C-alpha positions, 0 to 999 in steps of 0.5 A: 423525747427522741424516737430512739428513747430507750423505753423499757420493754414490757414482756408480753406475758406481763402486759395484762398484769400491769394494768391498762395504759392511759390513752396516748401514754405509757402510764399503766394503771392497775387496781386492787386490794392491798394484797394484790398490790404486793403481787403487782409490785413484784411484777413491776420490779421484775420488769424494771430489773437491773436499774430498778424504779423510782417514785415520781418524787425520786425521779424528780430528784434524780433527773433534776426536775420538778414533780410537775415536770415528771407528771407532764412527761408521764402525761405526754407519753415521754416516760413509762409509769406504773400506777396501782390504785388501792380498792376498798369495800364501800361503806354504803353498798354491800359487795361494792368496791371503791377506789381509796382516795389516799392510797396509790403507788407509782413507779418509773423505771430508773433506766428511763430517768437516766436517759431523760437526764442525759437528754436534758444535759444535751439540750442547748435551748434554755427555754425548752429545758425550763419548760421540761424541768418545771412542767406546767408549774402545777405543784398540786397536780392530781394526775396520778392519783385520779384514775381515768373513767375507763378504769372506774367503769372496768372496776364496776363491770368486774364487780358485777361479774364477781357478785353473780 
């Protein structure tokens, strides 16, 4: 990405509500219940007003790249992404929340996908384009649905505070 890439602006008063960015990226992760997900979605849609947002699969189709290409771009900090992991009550420990392994949501601003698509059109080196379009070729990449350890730790700390 060029330095003048038009990343979406995140209003200061909404930064805390959209989650914590993975180190070195613009991928913000939040977690909570199904009910909290609805409020989080409203905030993401407010941030992405106008052009809206796409899922990673939708972004891949829109830009003309593979899903691993989208994941690679997110990991490299080349796109802004918003991920919400659903939590549920633990079956084994009372008053403990765990992350649902199957339920998470991810959105990418469509305005950034448009800009990426335009950048790809301008590139002349086919090898560079192929690497960006195909990503690392890992079609089973679990990057988005596996939250980093700092979020699991934060969830645990918040549970301890809430049970007091």
